[in-house]
C-alpha positions as CSV (number, residue, x, y, z in Angstrom):
1,M,51.0,-49.5,34.1
2,Q,48.9,-52.5,35.1
3,I,45.5,-51.6,33.7
4,A,42.3,-53.5,34.4
5,I,39.5,-53.2,31.8
6,I,36.0,-54.2,32.9
7,G,34.1,-55.4,29.8
8,A,35.7,-57.4,27.0
9,G,33.5,-56.1,24.2
10,L,34.6,-54.1,21.2
11,A,35.2,-50.9,23.3
12,G,37.3,-52.6,25.9
13,L,39.3,-54.7,23.4
14,S,39.9,-51.6,21.2
15,A,41.4,-49.8,24.3
16,A,43.4,-52.9,25.2
17,N,45.0,-53.2,21.8
18,A,46.2,-49.6,21.8
19,L,47.5,-49.8,25.4
20,V,49.3,-53.1,25.0
21,T,51.0,-51.7,21.8
22,A,52.2,-48.8,23.9
23,G,53.8,-51.1,26.5
24,H,51.2,-51.3,29.2
25,T,50.0,-54.6,30.8
26,V,46.3,-55.1,30.5
27,G,43.8,-57.6,32.1
28,L,40.2,-57.8,31.0
29,F,37.2,-59.0,33.0
30,D,33.8,-59.9,31.5
31,K,30.7,-61.4,33.1
32,A,29.8,-63.3,30.0
33,R,30.7,-66.9,29.4
34,G,32.7,-66.1,26.3
35,P,33.3,-63.5,23.6
36,G,30.5,-61.8,21.7
37,G,28.3,-59.5,23.8
38,R,26.1,-57.6,21.5
39,M,28.0,-59.1,18.6
40,S,27.1,-62.6,19.6
41,T,26.4,-65.6,17.3
42,R,24.3,-68.5,18.5
43,R,24.4,-72.0,17.0
44,T,21.5,-74.5,17.3
45,E,21.3,-78.1,16.3
46,T,18.5,-79.0,13.8
47,E,17.6,-82.0,11.7
48,R,19.3,-80.3,8.8
49,G,22.5,-79.5,10.7
50,L,23.7,-76.6,12.7
51,A,21.9,-73.3,12.2
52,F,23.7,-70.1,13.0
53,F,22.1,-66.8,14.1
54,D,23.7,-63.4,14.6
55,H,21.1,-62.5,17.3
56,G,22.7,-59.2,18.4
57,A,24.2,-56.6,16.0
58,Q,23.3,-57.5,12.4
59,Y,26.0,-55.6,10.5
60,F,28.3,-52.6,10.9
61,T,29.6,-49.7,8.8
62,A,33.1,-48.1,8.8
63,R,33.1,-44.3,8.4
64,D,35.9,-43.3,10.8
65,P,39.3,-43.7,9.0
66,G,40.9,-45.5,11.9
67,F,38.1,-47.9,12.1
68,A,38.0,-48.4,8.4
69,A,41.7,-49.4,8.5
70,E,40.9,-51.8,11.3
71,V,38.1,-53.4,9.3
72,A,40.5,-53.8,6.4
73,R,42.7,-55.8,8.7
74,W,39.8,-58.0,9.8
75,E,38.9,-58.6,6.1
76,A,42.5,-59.6,5.3
77,A,42.4,-62.0,8.3
78,G,39.1,-63.5,7.0
79,S,37.0,-62.4,10.0
80,A,35.0,-59.8,8.2
81,A,33.3,-59.4,4.7
82,R,31.1,-57.0,2.9
83,W,27.3,-57.7,2.9
84,P,25.7,-55.6,0.1
85,A,22.2,-56.9,0.9
86,A,22.2,-54.6,4.0
87,G,23.2,-51.6,2.1
88,E,26.3,-49.9,0.7
89,G,29.2,-50.0,3.1
90,A,27.7,-52.8,5.3
91,W,30.0,-55.4,6.8
92,V,29.6,-58.6,8.9
93,G,31.9,-60.8,10.8
94,T,32.7,-64.1,9.2
95,P,31.7,-66.9,9.7
96,G,29.7,-65.1,12.5
97,M,29.5,-61.7,14.0
98,N,31.3,-62.9,17.1
99,A,34.4,-63.8,15.0
100,I,35.7,-60.3,15.3
101,I,35.5,-60.3,19.1
102,K,36.9,-63.8,19.3
103,G,39.9,-62.7,17.2
104,L,40.6,-59.6,19.3
105,A,40.1,-61.3,22.6
106,A,42.5,-64.1,21.7
107,D,45.4,-61.7,21.9
108,H,44.6,-60.7,25.5
109,A,44.3,-62.2,29.0
110,V,40.5,-62.2,29.5
111,Q,38.8,-63.6,32.5
112,W,35.4,-64.7,31.3
113,N,32.5,-65.4,33.6
114,C,34.0,-62.9,36.0
115,R,31.6,-60.1,37.1
116,I,33.4,-57.2,38.9
117,E,31.2,-56.3,41.8
118,S,32.9,-53.2,43.1
119,L,35.9,-50.9,42.8
120,S,37.8,-49.5,45.7
121,R,40.8,-47.2,46.0
122,E,43.6,-48.4,48.3
123,G,46.5,-46.0,48.3
124,A,47.8,-45.8,44.8
125,L,46.1,-48.9,43.6
126,W,42.6,-50.0,42.6
127,R,41.1,-53.1,44.0
128,L,38.5,-55.0,41.9
129,K,36.3,-57.4,43.8
130,H,34.6,-60.4,42.2
131,A,33.1,-63.6,43.4
132,D,36.4,-65.5,43.5
133,G,38.5,-62.8,45.1
134,T,40.1,-59.5,44.2
135,E,42.5,-58.1,41.6
136,T,44.7,-55.0,41.8
137,A,45.6,-52.5,39.1
138,D,47.2,-49.0,38.7
139,A,44.3,-47.9,36.5
140,V,40.8,-49.1,35.6
141,I,38.8,-48.7,32.4
142,V,35.0,-49.4,32.6
143,A,33.7,-50.5,29.3
144,V,30.2,-51.8,30.0
145,P,26.7,-50.7,29.0
146,A,25.5,-47.4,30.6
147,E,23.1,-49.2,32.9
148,Q,26.0,-51.1,34.6
149,V,28.3,-48.1,35.0
150,A,26.9,-46.3,38.0
151,D,27.3,-49.1,40.5
152,L,31.0,-49.2,39.7
153,V,31.9,-45.5,39.6
154,A,29.4,-43.6,41.7
155,A,31.6,-43.6,44.8
156,H,34.5,-42.2,42.8
157,R,33.1,-39.9,40.1
158,G,29.4,-39.2,40.9
159,E,28.9,-37.1,37.8
160,W,30.0,-40.0,35.6
161,A,27.4,-42.2,37.3
162,E,24.7,-39.5,36.6
163,L,25.8,-39.2,33.0
164,A,25.4,-43.0,32.6
165,Q,22.1,-43.1,34.3
166,A,20.8,-40.4,32.0
167,T,21.9,-42.3,28.9
168,R,19.5,-45.2,28.6
169,S,19.6,-48.1,26.2
170,Q,16.6,-49.4,24.3
171,P,15.6,-53.1,24.5
172,C,15.1,-55.6,21.8
173,W,13.4,-59.0,21.5
174,T,15.0,-61.2,19.0
175,V,13.6,-64.4,17.4
176,M,15.9,-66.9,15.8
177,A,14.1,-69.3,13.4
178,A,15.4,-72.1,11.2
179,F,13.1,-73.4,8.5
180,G,12.9,-76.7,6.6
181,S,12.9,-74.9,3.2
182,R,13.6,-71.5,1.8
183,V,11.4,-68.6,2.7
184,D,9.6,-67.3,-0.4
185,F,11.0,-63.8,-0.4
186,A,13.2,-62.2,-3.0
187,G,15.3,-60.1,-0.7
188,D,17.4,-61.0,2.3
189,C,16.6,-58.0,4.6
190,L,13.5,-56.2,5.9
191,R,13.5,-53.0,7.8
192,T,10.8,-51.3,10.0
193,E,7.6,-53.1,9.2
194,G,5.1,-52.8,11.9
195,A,6.4,-54.5,15.0
196,I,9.6,-55.5,13.2
197,G,12.6,-53.3,13.5
198,W,14.8,-55.6,11.4
199,A,14.6,-59.1,9.9
200,A,17.2,-60.9,7.8
201,R,18.0,-64.2,6.2
202,N,21.0,-64.9,8.3
203,S,22.0,-67.9,6.3
204,A,22.5,-65.6,3.3
205,K,25.3,-63.6,4.9
206,P,28.9,-64.2,3.7
207,G,30.5,-67.4,5.1
208,R,27.4,-68.8,6.6
209,T,26.4,-72.5,6.3
210,G,23.4,-74.5,7.5
211,P,19.7,-74.5,6.9
212,E,17.5,-71.5,6.0
213,S,17.8,-69.2,9.1
214,W,16.2,-65.9,9.9
215,V,16.7,-63.4,12.7
216,V,13.7,-61.2,13.5
217,Q,14.1,-58.3,15.9
218,G,11.2,-56.3,17.4
219,S,11.3,-52.5,17.1
220,P,12.4,-50.7,20.2
221,A,8.8,-49.5,20.9
222,W,7.4,-53.0,20.4
223,S,10.1,-54.6,22.5
224,T,9.5,-52.2,25.3
225,E,5.8,-52.9,25.2
226,H,6.4,-56.7,25.3
227,L,9.5,-56.7,27.5
228,E,8.1,-58.9,30.2
229,D,6.3,-61.3,27.8
230,D,7.4,-64.9,27.8
231,A,9.6,-66.2,24.9
232,E,6.8,-68.4,23.4
233,T,4.5,-65.4,23.1
234,V,7.1,-63.3,21.5
235,I,8.0,-66.0,19.0
236,A,4.4,-66.4,17.9
237,L,3.8,-62.7,17.6
238,L,7.0,-61.9,15.7
239,L,6.8,-64.8,13.3
240,A,3.2,-63.8,12.5
241,E,4.5,-60.3,11.9
242,L,7.3,-61.6,9.6
243,A,4.8,-63.7,7.5
244,A,2.6,-60.7,7.1
245,A,5.5,-58.3,6.2
246,L,6.9,-60.8,3.7
247,G,3.5,-61.6,2.2
248,C,4.0,-65.3,2.3
249,E,3.4,-68.4,4.4
250,L,6.4,-69.4,6.4
251,P,7.8,-72.9,5.9
252,E,7.9,-75.4,8.8
253,T,10.2,-74.3,11.6
254,I,12.8,-76.9,12.5
255,A,14.3,-74.8,15.4
256,V,13.1,-71.5,17.0
257,Q,14.1,-69.6,20.1
258,A,14.0,-66.0,21.4
259,H,16.5,-63.8,23.2
260,R,15.6,-60.6,25.2
261,W,18.2,-57.9,25.0
262,R,17.5,-55.4,27.8
263,Y,20.3,-53.2,26.7
264,A,20.3,-53.5,22.9
265,M,20.6,-50.1,21.3
266,S,22.7,-47.6,23.3
267,G,21.9,-44.0,23.8
268,S,24.4,-41.2,23.2
269,A,25.9,-39.1,26.0
270,G,27.5,-36.8,23.5
271,R,31.1,-37.7,24.6
272,T,33.8,-39.9,23.1
273,A,35.5,-41.1,26.2
274,V,36.2,-39.8,29.7
275,W,39.4,-40.1,31.8
276,D,40.5,-38.9,35.2
277,G,44.3,-39.2,35.2
278,S,44.6,-38.3,38.9
279,L,42.4,-41.3,39.8
280,G,43.5,-43.6,36.9
281,L,39.8,-44.2,36.1
282,G,38.1,-43.9,32.7
283,L,34.9,-44.8,30.8
284,C,34.4,-45.9,27.2
285,G,31.7,-47.5,25.2
286,D,29.2,-47.0,22.4
287,W,26.7,-45.3,24.9
288,L,29.1,-42.3,25.0
289,V,29.1,-41.8,21.3
290,G,26.0,-43.5,19.7
291,P,24.4,-46.8,18.9
292,R,26.8,-48.2,16.3
293,I,29.5,-50.9,16.5
294,E,32.0,-48.4,15.1
295,S,31.2,-46.1,18.1
296,A,32.4,-48.7,20.6
297,W,35.7,-49.1,18.8
298,V,36.2,-45.3,18.4
299,S,35.4,-44.8,22.1
300,G,37.9,-47.4,23.3
301,R,40.6,-46.1,21.0
302,A,40.0,-42.5,22.2
303,L,40.2,-43.5,25.8
304,A,43.5,-45.3,25.2
305,G,44.7,-42.0,23.6
306,L,43.8,-40.1,26.7
307,V,45.5,-42.6,29.0
308,L,48.7,-42.5,26.9
309,A,48.6,-38.7,26.8
310,G,48.8,-38.7,30.6
C-alpha cells in the first residue's frame, strides 16, 4: 500500500520503519520546519560559542523489550547514550535529543513544513489537503498530539475524535539559560522544587559541548497558571526559582530564552493504537499509552502491527 503518515515524530517514524520493512511505501508529513518535535534541541550563539539546549523531553527510559533493542541500535550508531545523573536506566540522544529523530527521519521521505489541513475519502483512496495542494494514499496514519487529532478524523470516526478530545496534554514553560561560568551546584539535575518541575545542567549530558547551559521547566500546575505570561516574565520567575532551589546566586547569563509547550506532557487514553482496516485509517502516539518517549515508539510499532495483520 501507499501509506501517508501525518506526524514525523517518534510514533510516526516507528510505524514507518516497520511498514517500509514489510514492503509498503510510506510518505510522512509534518508541520514543523525539521525533525525534533518534543525531542527538540535548540542551539544559540553566545560569546563563549554555541550553547545547546534539549528544551523538550529531557531523557528517556527503555522498559519494553522491543524498544530496548531499538535503543541499543541507537547507542551502537552513536545517537544515544546513558545519562546516570537522571537516574538508573536514563538515556539521552547524542549530541542532542533530536539526533534520534534526525536519524530515523533520514531514512524516509518526509515533507517538513507541511500541515495537513483535512482528510477526505474519495472512492478507495484518501486525499490529504495541505497549503500547496493534495496528496493521495491507500491508508492514513495520524500520529499527532491528541489536541490535533479531532479535526482530522471527526468526519470519519467520531468516537476517535471524542477519545482524543478527552485525553488532554499538560503545558510546560521551558527556560534555556547559558551562563558565563559554572553554576555552583554539586548535582546536574533537580526535580519538583516549588514552581520547577525539572531543571538540568544540559551541558553535562553525554556528548554536549559549549558553555554552562541549563534547562528549567515549570511544573504542569505552574505552567498552566502562567500559560499566557510573556517570555520575559517567565524567564525572570523561573530563574529566580532556580537560584532559590539550588541555594546559590546564578552566574551572569550570556544567553537566555523561553519556549512555551502547550502540549508538553501527554495524557493516557488507555489504548496502544487504533486501526480501522475497512477505512484504512489509524491513530498512534504517546497520548494513547502515556507520557513517555517509549510510549510513542511502542504505539507506532503496535499500529504497524495492526496494519500488517490486515
